[in-house]
ZADO-1210 file (C-alpha; in nm, 4 decimals, padded with zeros to 6 digits):
<atoms>
<atom x="05.2767" y="05.3564" z="17.3884" code="MET" pos="1"/>
<atom x="05.6182" y="05.2433" z="17.2109" code="ARG" pos="2"/>
<atom x="05.6890" y="05.2788" z="16.8459" code="LEU" pos="3"/>
<atom x="06.0088" y="05.1224" z="16.7209" code="ARG" pos="4"/>
<atom x="06.1914" y="05.1366" z="17.0585" code="GLY" pos="5"/>
<atom x="06.0873" y="05.5011" z="17.1164" code="LYS" pos="6"/>
<atom x="05.8233" y="05.6442" z="17.3650" code="PHE" pos="7"/>
<atom x="05.5660" y="05.8713" z="17.2371" code="LEU" pos="8"/>
<atom x="05.3415" y="06.0650" z="17.4688" code="PHE" pos="9"/>
<atom x="04.9633" y="06.0695" z="17.3974" code="ASP" pos="10"/>
<atom x="04.8222" y="06.4129" z="17.4889" code="LEU" pos="11"/>
<atom x="04.5022" y="06.2350" z="17.5859" code="ARG" pos="12"/>
<atom x="04.6927" y="06.1094" z="17.8817" code="LEU" pos="13"/>
<atom x="04.7806" y="06.4452" z="18.0146" code="ILE" pos="14"/>
<atom x="04.5363" y="06.5835" z="18.2772" code="PRO" pos="15"/>
<atom x="04.2961" y="06.8591" z="18.1329" code="ARG" pos="16"/>
<atom x="04.3818" y="07.0941" z="18.4095" code="TYR" pos="17"/>
<atom x="04.7516" y="07.0834" z="18.3121" code="LEU" pos="18"/>
<atom x="04.6606" y="07.1463" z="17.9519" code="ILE" pos="19"/>
<atom x="04.4482" y="07.4384" z="18.0687" code="SER" pos="20"/>
<atom x="04.7323" y="07.5854" z="18.2575" code="MET" pos="21"/>
<atom x="04.9609" y="07.5629" z="17.9594" code="MET" pos="22"/>
<atom x="04.7180" y="07.7288" z="17.7341" code="ASN" pos="23"/>
<atom x="04.6675" y="08.0248" z="17.9802" code="TYR" pos="24"/>
<atom x="05.0374" y="08.0569" z="18.0140" code="LYS" pos="25"/>
<atom x="05.0832" y="08.0513" z="17.6327" code="LEU" pos="26"/>
<atom x="04.7920" y="08.3097" z="17.5915" code="LEU" pos="27"/>
<atom x="04.9504" y="08.5429" z="17.8558" code="GLY" pos="28"/>
<atom x="05.2837" y="08.5246" z="17.6871" code="LEU" pos="29"/>
<atom x="05.1183" y="08.6163" z="17.3550" code="GLY" pos="30"/>
<atom x="04.9440" y="08.8894" z="17.5060" code="LEU" pos="31"/>
<atom x="05.2703" y="09.0189" z="17.6617" code="LEU" pos="32"/>
<atom x="05.4365" y="08.9944" z="17.3266" code="LEU" pos="33"/>
<atom x="05.1605" y="09.1847" z="17.1658" code="SER" pos="34"/>
<atom x="05.1461" y="09.4493" z="17.4024" code="LEU" pos="35"/>
<atom x="05.5195" y="09.4796" z="17.3797" code="ALA" pos="36"/>
<atom x="05.5230" y="09.4885" z="17.0068" code="THR" pos="37"/>
<atom x="05.2452" y="09.7354" z="17.0050" code="GLY" pos="38"/>
<atom x="05.4349" y="09.9583" z="17.2454" code="THR" pos="39"/>
<atom x="05.7495" y="09.9502" z="17.0338" code="LEU" pos="40"/>
<atom x="05.5533" y="10.0219" z="16.7295" code="SER" pos="41"/>
<atom x="05.3844" y="10.3123" z="16.8893" code="ALA" pos="42"/>
<atom x="05.7138" y="10.4269" z="17.0137" code="GLN" pos="43"/>
<atom x="05.8699" y="10.4082" z="16.6738" code="LYS" pos="44"/>
<atom x="05.5835" y="10.5998" z="16.5293" code="THR" pos="45"/>
<atom x="05.6129" y="10.8731" z="16.7938" code="ALA" pos="46"/>
<atom x="05.9845" y="10.8929" z="16.7334" code="ASP" pos="47"/>
<atom x="05.9360" y="10.9188" z="16.3547" code="LYS" pos="48"/>
<atom x="05.6782" y="11.1800" z="16.3908" code="ALA" pos="49"/>
<atom x="05.9152" y="11.3882" z="16.6121" code="LYS" pos="50"/>
<atom x="06.1955" y="11.3572" z="16.3458" code="GLU" pos="51"/>
<atom x="05.9653" y="11.4702" z="16.0829" code="ILE" pos="52"/>
<atom x="05.8593" y="11.7647" z="16.2878" code="GLU" pos="53"/>
<atom x="06.2290" y="11.8560" z="16.3647" code="LYS" pos="54"/>
<atom x="06.3092" y="11.8279" z="15.9948" code="VAL" pos="55"/>
<atom x="06.0058" y="12.0318" z="15.8989" code="SER" pos="56"/>
<atom x="06.0914" y="12.3195" z="16.1477" code="LYS" pos="57"/>
<atom x="06.4428" y="12.3115" z="16.0444" code="ASN" pos="58"/>
<atom x="06.3510" y="12.3532" z="15.6873" code="GLU" pos="59"/>
<atom x="06.0970" y="12.6358" z="15.7686" code="ALA" pos="60"/>
<atom x="06.3796" y="12.8381" z="15.9181" code="GLN" pos="61"/>
<atom x="06.5672" y="12.8597" z="15.5922" code="TRP" pos="62"/>
<atom x="06.4980" y="13.1532" z="15.3506" code="VAL" pos="63"/>
<atom x="06.5825" y="13.1602" z="14.9757" code="ASP" pos="64"/>
<atom x="06.8240" y="13.4368" z="14.8913" code="LEU" pos="65"/>
<atom x="06.7615" y="13.3692" z="14.5227" code="PHE" pos="66"/>
<atom x="06.4225" y="13.3136" z="14.4084" code="ASN" pos="67"/>
<atom x="06.5076" y="13.1472" z="14.0865" code="GLY" pos="68"/>
<atom x="06.3361" y="13.3755" z="13.8485" code="LYS" pos="69"/>
<atom x="06.4984" y="13.7157" z="13.8879" code="ASP" pos="70"/>
<atom x="06.7726" y="13.9060" z="14.0691" code="LEU" pos="71"/>
<atom x="06.5519" y="14.0787" z="14.3242" code="THR" pos="72"/>
<atom x="06.7427" y="14.1503" z="14.6349" code="GLY" pos="73"/>
<atom x="07.0795" y="14.1376" z="14.4557" code="TRP" pos="74"/>
<atom x="07.2915" y="14.4151" z="14.3077" code="GLU" pos="75"/>
<atom x="07.6017" y="14.4677" z="14.1015" code="ASN" pos="76"/>
<atom x="07.7928" y="14.7781" z="14.2110" code="VAL" pos="77"/>
<atom x="08.0425" y="14.7509" z="13.9443" code="TYR" pos="78"/>
<atom x="08.0191" y="14.9286" z="13.6118" code="SER" pos="79"/>
<atom x="08.1139" y="14.6016" z="13.4346" code="HIS" pos="80"/>
<atom x="07.9914" y="14.2448" z="13.4375" code="GLY" pos="81"/>
<atom x="07.6674" y="14.0778" z="13.3355" code="GLU" pos="82"/>
<atom x="07.4395" y="13.8838" z="13.5696" code="ALA" pos="83"/>
<atom x="07.1180" y="13.7102" z="13.4513" code="LYS" pos="84"/>
<atom x="06.9007" y="13.4148" z="13.5423" code="VAL" pos="85"/>
<atom x="06.8975" y="13.1119" z="13.3287" code="VAL" pos="86"/>
<atom x="06.7005" y="12.7970" z="13.4324" code="ASP" pos="87"/>
<atom x="06.6795" y="12.8792" z="13.7972" code="ALA" pos="88"/>
<atom x="07.0612" y="12.9738" z="13.8000" code="GLU" pos="89"/>
<atom x="07.2399" y="13.3006" z="13.8385" code="ILE" pos="90"/>
<atom x="07.4975" y="13.3250" z="13.5409" code="HIS" pos="91"/>
<atom x="07.7868" y="13.5700" z="13.5787" code="LEU" pos="92"/>
<atom x="07.9831" y="13.6616" z="13.2813" code="THR" pos="93"/>
<atom x="08.2454" y="13.9190" z="13.2243" code="GLY" pos="94"/>
<atom x="08.5915" y="14.0227" z="13.1243" code="ASN" pos="95"/>
<atom x="08.6930" y="14.1726" z="13.4464" code="SER" pos="96"/>
<atom x="08.6440" y="14.0673" z="13.8186" code="LYS" pos="97"/>
<atom x="08.3105" y="14.1794" z="13.9859" code="PHE" pos="98"/>
<atom x="08.0669" y="14.0547" z="14.2566" code="PHE" pos="99"/>
<atom x="07.7076" y="14.0243" z="14.2762" code="LEU" pos="100"/>
<atom x="07.6157" y="14.1155" z="14.6291" code="THR" pos="101"/>
<atom x="07.2757" y="14.0906" z="14.8493" code="THR" pos="102"/>
<atom x="07.1245" y="14.4199" z="14.9295" code="GLU" pos="103"/>
<atom x="07.0774" y="14.3149" z="15.3023" code="LYS" pos="104"/>
<atom x="07.3306" y="14.2463" z="15.5516" code="LYS" pos="105"/>
<atom x="07.3522" y="13.9244" z="15.7546" code="TYR" pos="106"/>
<atom x="07.5179" y="13.8552" z="16.0900" code="SER" pos="107"/>
<atom x="07.4980" y="13.5105" z="16.2469" code="ASP" pos="108"/>
<atom x="07.3868" y="13.2571" z="15.9887" code="PHE" pos="109"/>
<atom x="07.4121" y="12.9261" z="15.8219" code="GLU" pos="110"/>
<atom x="07.4434" y="12.9690" z="15.4386" code="LEU" pos="111"/>
<atom x="07.4210" y="12.7204" z="15.1565" code="GLU" pos="112"/>
<atom x="07.5331" y="12.7848" z="14.7927" code="VAL" pos="113"/>
<atom x="07.6196" y="12.5839" z="14.4860" code="GLU" pos="114"/>
<atom x="07.8773" y="12.6766" z="14.2253" code="ILE" pos="115"/>
<atom x="07.9726" y="12.5573" z="13.8898" code="MET" pos="116"/>
<atom x="08.3059" y="12.6801" z="13.7433" code="LEU" pos="117"/>
<atom x="08.3455" y="12.6799" z="13.3552" code="PRO" pos="118"/>
<atom x="08.4287" y="12.3457" z="13.2006" code="LYS" pos="119"/>
<atom x="08.7485" y="12.4903" z="13.0698" code="VAL" pos="120"/>
<atom x="09.0072" y="12.6823" z="13.3109" code="GLY" pos="121"/>
<atom x="09.1547" y="12.9022" z="13.3965" code="PRO" pos="122"/>
<atom x="08.8846" y="12.9655" z="13.6429" code="ALA" pos="123"/>
<atom x="08.8349" y="13.0950" z="13.9967" code="ASN" pos="124"/>
<atom x="08.5333" y="13.2044" z="14.2081" code="SER" pos="125"/>
<atom x="08.4009" y="13.2146" z="14.5616" code="GLY" pos="126"/>
<atom x="08.1476" y="13.2994" z="14.8148" code="ILE" pos="127"/>
<atom x="08.1656" y="13.6272" z="14.9827" code="MET" pos="128"/>
<atom x="08.0027" y="13.6545" z="15.3492" code="PHE" pos="129"/>
<atom x="07.9799" y="13.9449" z="15.6035" code="ARG" pos="130"/>
<atom x="08.1420" y="14.1411" z="15.3251" code="CYS" pos="131"/>
<atom x="08.1504" y="14.5039" z="15.2849" code="HIS" pos="132"/>
<atom x="08.0257" y="14.7077" z="14.9731" code="VAL" pos="133"/>
<atom x="08.1420" y="15.0481" z="14.8718" code="ASP" pos="134"/>
<atom x="07.9282" y="15.1513" z="14.5670" code="PRO" pos="135"/>
<atom x="08.1203" y="15.4774" z="14.5146" code="LYS" pos="136"/>
<atom x="08.4408" y="15.3096" z="14.4736" code="LYS" pos="137"/>
<atom x="08.2872" y="14.9887" z="14.3181" code="SER" pos="138"/>
<atom x="08.4614" y="14.7692" z="14.5750" code="LYS" pos="139"/>
<atom x="08.3747" y="14.4618" z="14.7646" code="VAL" pos="140"/>
<atom x="08.6149" y="14.3450" z="15.0461" code="MET" pos="141"/>
<atom x="08.5889" y="14.0800" z="15.3280" code="GLY" pos="142"/>
<atom x="08.5590" y="13.7134" z="15.3818" code="TYR" pos="143"/>
<atom x="08.5501" y="13.4824" z="15.0874" code="GLN" pos="144"/>
<atom x="08.5213" y="13.1084" z="15.0721" code="ALA" pos="145"/>
<atom x="08.7614" y="13.0223" z="14.7944" code="GLU" pos="146"/>
<atom x="08.6552" y="12.8092" z="14.4839" code="CYS" pos="147"/>
<atom x="08.9647" y="12.7216" z="14.3026" code="ASP" pos="148"/>
<atom x="09.0457" y="12.4277" z="14.0615" code="PRO" pos="149"/>
<atom x="09.4313" y="12.4651" z="14.1034" code="LYS" pos="150"/>
<atom x="09.6348" y="12.1899" z="14.2431" code="ALA" pos="151"/>
<atom x="09.7105" y="12.3988" z="14.5593" code="ARG" pos="152"/>
<atom x="09.3497" y="12.2807" z="14.6590" code="ALA" pos="153"/>
<atom x="09.2573" y="12.6054" z="14.8354" code="TYR" pos="154"/>
<atom x="08.8765" y="12.5546" z="14.7768" code="THR" pos="155"/>
<atom x="08.6779" y="12.6257" z="15.0866" code="GLY" pos="156"/>
<atom x="08.9683" y="12.8139" z="15.2486" code="ARG" pos="157"/>
<atom x="08.9249" y="13.1876" z="15.3572" code="LEU" pos="158"/>
<atom x="09.0664" y="13.4562" z="15.1439" code="TYR" pos="159"/>
<atom x="09.0254" y="13.8152" z="15.2900" code="ASP" pos="160"/>
<atom x="08.9434" y="13.9956" z="14.9713" code="GLU" pos="161"/>
<atom x="09.0884" y="14.3518" z="14.9441" code="GLY" pos="162"/>
<atom x="09.2558" y="14.3300" z="15.2873" code="ARG" pos="163"/>
<atom x="09.4611" y="14.0553" z="15.4535" code="ARG" pos="164"/>
<atom x="09.4486" y="13.8130" z="15.1561" code="LYS" pos="165"/>
<atom x="09.5726" y="13.4766" z="15.2501" code="TRP" pos="166"/>
<atom x="09.6596" y="13.5703" z="15.6118" code="ALA" pos="167"/>
<atom x="09.3702" y="13.3511" z="15.7576" code="LEU" pos="168"/>
<atom x="09.5357" y="13.0354" z="15.6419" code="LEU" pos="169"/>
<atom x="09.6021" y="12.8404" z="15.9476" code="THR" pos="170"/>
<atom x="09.9217" y="12.6456" z="16.0013" code="ALA" pos="171"/>
<atom x="09.7258" y="12.3146" z="15.9658" code="GLU" pos="172"/>
<atom x="09.5707" y="12.4179" z="15.6320" code="GLN" pos="173"/>
<atom x="09.9235" y="12.5064" z="15.5010" code="LYS" pos="174"/>
<atom x="10.0689" y="12.1664" z="15.5693" code="LYS" pos="175"/>
<atom x="09.7687" y="11.9543" z="15.4700" code="THR" pos="176"/>
<atom x="09.6067" y="11.9160" z="15.1288" code="LYS" pos="177"/>
<atom x="09.2556" y="12.0561" z="15.0933" code="GLY" pos="178"/>
<atom x="08.9707" y="12.0437" z="14.8118" code="VAL" pos="179"/>
<atom x="09.0413" y="12.0891" z="14.4591" code="GLN" pos="180"/>
<atom x="08.7386" y="12.2266" z="14.2776" code="ALA" pos="181"/>
<atom x="08.6420" y="12.0345" z="13.9668" code="PRO" pos="182"/>
<atom x="08.5571" y="12.2107" z="13.6500" code="LEU" pos="183"/>
<atom x="08.2158" y="12.1931" z="13.4948" code="GLY" pos="184"/>
<atom x="08.0670" y="12.0304" z="13.8226" code="GLU" pos="185"/>
<atom x="07.8256" y="12.1519" z="14.0805" code="TRP" pos="186"/>
<atom x="08.0053" y="12.2203" z="14.3981" code="ILE" pos="187"/>
<atom x="07.8024" y="12.2536" z="14.7333" code="LYS" pos="188"/>
<atom x="07.9188" y="12.4912" z="15.0027" code="TYR" pos="189"/>
<atom x="07.7908" y="12.5272" z="15.3536" code="ARG" pos="190"/>
<atom x="07.9197" y="12.8236" z="15.5534" code="ILE" pos="191"/>
<atom x="07.8463" y="12.9002" z="15.9224" code="ILE" pos="192"/>
<atom x="07.9374" y="13.2361" z="16.0854" code="ALA" pos="193"/>
<atom x="07.8334" y="13.2374" z="16.4475" code="ASN" pos="194"/>
<atom x="08.0048" y="13.5029" z="16.6374" code="GLY" pos="195"/>
<atom x="08.3684" y="13.4885" z="16.5674" code="ASP" pos="196"/>
<atom x="08.3583" y="13.1251" z="16.4838" code="HIS" pos="197"/>
<atom x="08.3812" y="13.0755" z="16.0957" code="LEU" pos="198"/>
<atom x="08.3299" y="12.7273" z="15.9420" code="GLN" pos="199"/>
<atom x="08.3179" y="12.6167" z="15.5764" code="VAL" pos="200"/>
<atom x="08.2204" y="12.2831" z="15.4235" code="TRP" pos="201"/>
<atom x="08.2699" y="12.1849" z="15.0656" code="VAL" pos="202"/>
<atom x="08.0670" y="11.8679" z="14.9417" code="ASN" pos="203"/>
<atom x="08.0268" y="11.7807" z="15.3055" code="GLY" pos="204"/>
<atom x="08.3981" y="11.8182" z="15.3752" code="GLU" pos="205"/>
<atom x="08.5366" y="12.0633" z="15.6326" code="VAL" pos="206"/>
<atom x="08.7643" y="12.3168" z="15.4870" code="THR" pos="207"/>
<atom x="08.7768" y="12.5912" z="15.7338" code="THR" pos="208"/>
<atom x="08.7185" y="12.6089" z="16.1022" code="ASP" pos="209"/>
<atom x="08.8676" y="12.9133" z="16.2706" code="LEU" pos="210"/>
<atom x="08.8034" y="13.2021" z="16.5059" code="LEU" pos="211"/>
<atom x="08.8293" y="13.5692" z="16.3604" code="ASP" pos="212"/>
<atom x="08.6673" y="13.9013" z="16.5101" code="LYS" pos="213"/>
<atom x="08.7265" y="14.1352" z="16.2156" code="VAL" pos="214"/>
<atom x="08.3625" y="14.1260" z="16.0644" code="ASP" pos="215"/>
<atom x="08.0451" y="14.0454" z="16.2509" code="SER" pos="216"/>
<atom x="07.8089" y="14.1576" z="15.9842" code="GLU" pos="217"/>
<atom x="07.7949" y="14.2102" z="15.6128" code="GLY" pos="218"/>
<atom x="07.6574" y="14.1020" z="15.2713" code="HIS" pos="219"/>
<atom x="07.6624" y="13.7811" z="15.0982" code="ILE" pos="220"/>
<atom x="07.8132" y="13.7697" z="14.7455" code="GLY" pos="221"/>
<atom x="07.9237" y="13.5661" z="14.4589" code="ILE" pos="222"/>
<atom x="08.2073" y="13.6228" z="14.2417" code="GLN" pos="223"/>
<atom x="08.3307" y="13.6396" z="13.8756" code="HIS" pos="224"/>
<atom x="08.7008" y="13.6266" z="13.8972" code="HIS" pos="225"/>
<atom x="08.7548" y="13.8062" z="13.5604" code="GLY" pos="226"/>
<atom x="08.8454" y="13.5328" z="13.3127" code="GLU" pos="227"/>
<atom x="08.7535" y="13.6927" z="12.9830" code="LYS" pos="228"/>
<atom x="08.4098" y="13.5632" z="12.8638" code="GLY" pos="229"/>
<atom x="08.3752" y="13.2805" z="13.1148" code="LYS" pos="230"/>
<atom x="08.0350" y="13.2157" z="13.2783" code="THR" pos="231"/>
<atom x="08.0143" y="13.1082" z="13.6296" code="TYR" pos="232"/>
<atom x="07.7000" y="12.9528" z="13.7621" code="LYS" pos="233"/>
<atom x="07.5315" y="12.9587" z="14.1142" code="PHE" pos="234"/>
<atom x="07.2077" y="12.8011" z="14.2344" code="ARG" pos="235"/>
<atom x="07.0232" y="12.6863" z="14.5621" code="ASN" pos="236"/>
<atom x="07.1340" y="12.9849" z="14.7542" code="ILE" pos="237"/>
<atom x="06.9682" y="12.9961" z="15.0974" code="ARG" pos="238"/>
<atom x="07.0403" y="13.1300" z="15.4628" code="ILE" pos="239"/>
<atom x="06.9182" y="13.0404" z="15.8103" code="LYS" pos="240"/>
<atom x="06.9417" y="13.3061" z="16.0743" code="ASP" pos="241"/>
<atom x="07.1015" y="13.1625" z="16.3620" code="LEU" pos="242"/>
<atom x="06.9914" y="13.4255" z="16.6105" code="LYS" pos="243"/>
<atom x="06.6301" y="13.3184" z="16.6051" code="LYS" pos="244"/>
</atoms>
């Protein structure tokens, strides 16, 4: 039939067997698409389940070093300095430098700690790891991931407390600007000590990545640098054993 100079097809003129073939093909295509969609959906669900399981297993490997209630598992070998728990945080206050350290020793691990420096400087703190404690001499020494608000931006770099001091600074660290810790804000540390490989991140940024064989085991510690009357805060302290 013709309409305004154009041809239109009447479906009634198409043989029924051709229409049937077309319907079967469309039905088959629909089934294939349905099966494909179902397979992809099932695969996505399986992948998601595996990811959740992986995250769950990873989380299960972490152990809290601070229970948020009291200082069980921690000790102050100094005759000065106050350590107390306030709102699930460890608060260190004092007039002279001291460290609060774990009673246990750790070897290969991944460690997470959050620090808040006082709102007003001067201020300085750090995270000790694989450190050595001498109760008789009231002394703590060893690796310390620095927390420093000074313009030199040494936060997250390694200071060897009581021994080599800044000898662990690499040539690359000396010529590049690092992280400057903010005052009165939470800062998140991630530390990995695996064999002689030592790595530190501050707020997700790599600040230290070096090899050193001096210490393979020791305590974890948090520092009050000795600024008179200042309070340093710590929270969310947990560790994962890398040997398991």
